[in-house]
C-alpha positions in Angstrom: -21.9 -167.5 -14.3 -20.2 -169.7 -16.8 -17.6 -170.8 -14.2 -20.4 -171.7 -11.8 -22.1 -173.7 -14.5 -19.0 -175.6 -15.4 -18.3 -176.3 -11.7 -21.8 -177.7 -11.2 -21.6 -179.7 -14.4 -18.3 -181.2 -13.3 -19.7 -182.1 -9.9 -22.7 -183.7 -11.5 -20.4 -185.7 -13.7 -18.5 -186.9 -10.7 -21.7 -187.9 -8.9 -22.6 -190.1 -11.9 -19.2 -191.6 -12.3 -18.5 -195.0 -10.8 -16.8 -194.9 -7.4 -14.0 -197.2 -8.4 -13.0 -199.1 -11.5 -11.9 -202.7 -11.4 -8.7 -203.7 -13.3 -10.8 -205.5 -15.9 -13.0 -202.5 -16.7 -10.5 -199.8 -17.3 -7.5 -200.6 -19.5 -4.9 -198.0 -19.4 -4.9 -195.7 -22.4 -2.2 -196.6 -24.9 -0.8 -199.6 -23.2 -3.4 -202.4 -23.9 -3.0 -203.8 -20.4 -4.0 -202.9 -16.9 -1.8 -202.4 -13.8 -2.9 -204.0 -10.5 -1.5 -203.2 -7.1 -0.6 -205.6 -4.3 -3.9 -205.4 -2.5 -5.8 -206.1 -5.7 -3.6 -209.1 -6.6 -4.0 -210.4 -3.0 -7.7 -210.3 -3.3 -7.6 -211.8 -6.8 -5.6 -214.8 -5.5 -8.3 -215.7 -3.1 -10.5 -216.8 -6.0 -7.8 -217.3 -8.7 -9.2 -217.3 -12.2 -6.1 -216.4 -14.1 -2.6 -217.5 -15.0 0.2 -215.9 -12.9 3.5 -215.6 -14.6 6.9 -214.5 -13.1 9.0 -212.9 -15.8 11.9 -211.8 -13.6 15.5 -213.0 -14.5 17.4 -214.2 -12.7 15.1 -216.0 -10.3 14.6 -213.8 -7.2 11.6 -215.5 -5.5 8.0 -215.8 -6.4 4.5 -214.9 -5.3 2.4 -217.8 -4.0 0.3 -219.6 -6.7 2.7 -218.7 -9.5 1.9 -220.9 -12.5 4.8 -220.2 -14.9 8.3 -218.7 -15.1 9.0 -217.2 -18.5 11.8 -214.6 -18.9 10.5 -211.3 -20.0 12.7 -211.2 -23.0 11.7 -214.7 -24.2 7.9 -214.3 -24.2 7.5 -214.8 -28.0 9.9 -217.8 -27.9 7.7 -219.5 -25.4 4.3 -218.7 -27.1 3.5 -222.4 -26.9 3.1 -222.1 -23.1 0.4 -219.4 -23.4 -3.3 -220.3 -23.8 -4.6 -220.4 -27.3 -7.6 -218.4 -26.1 -6.3 -214.8 -26.4 -9.0 -213.6 -23.9 -7.6 -215.7 -21.1 -6.8 -213.5 -18.0 -3.0 -213.4 -17.5 -1.2 -211.6 -14.6 2.5 -210.8 -15.2 5.0 -209.8 -12.6 8.7 -209.4 -11.9 10.8 -208.0 -9.1 10.0 -204.3 -9.7 7.6 -204.2 -12.7 10.2 -203.1 -15.3 10.5 -206.5 -16.9 6.8 -207.3 -16.5 5.8 -204.1 -18.3 7.9 -205.2 -21.3 6.4 -208.7 -21.2 2.9 -207.3 -20.9 3.4 -205.1 -24.0 4.8 -208.2 -25.9 1.7 -210.2 -25.0 -0.6 -207.4 -26.2 1.4 -207.3 -29.4 0.8 -211.0 -29.7 -3.0 -210.4 -29.5 -3.8 -211.1 -25.9 -6.6 -208.9 -24.6 -6.8 -209.6 -20.9 -3.3 -208.8 -19.6 -2.8 -207.4 -16.1 0.7 -206.2 -15.0 1.5 -206.3 -11.3 2.6 -202.8 -10.6 5.6 -202.7 -8.3 6.3 -206.4 -8.6 7.7 -208.5 -5.8 9.2 -205.5 -4.0 5.7 -203.9 -3.6 4.2 -207.3 -2.7 6.8 -207.7 0.2 6.4 -204.0 1.2 2.6 -204.6 1.5 3.3 -207.4 4.0 2.5 -210.4 1.8 4.8 -213.5 1.7 7.2 -214.3 -1.0 8.4 -217.8 -1.6 12.2 -218.3 -1.8 13.5 -221.4 -3.4 14.3 -223.2 -6.5 12.5 -222.1 -9.6 10.1 -224.8 -10.7 
């Protein structure tokens, strides 16, 4: 009887839960930033309302519409390049997402509240069939 009650309670909870969460609604517990996947980033780029930063070193290409190149280990040194408004939406990426995770944590530590890390980085972007720009770093 109790098992049946718990099962129905859980199913009722699922019915009331939102079908999907957007990156802006569900920060990942303990990190202070949210991961976005290639398809989410592609959609976001259609109506871009954020700063897109490549943190990979050395330069290994870029996602179209990249705004800045700041090495992941020099985020604090280049704080003058970041917006003064700590609520500005910023998407961070690198080649695989190892460096961008570190950069995202640094930005959270600096007080930024709307940080999105591109999960899988340029590798995932390319695997999803989206174009990478190869060329000289701006």
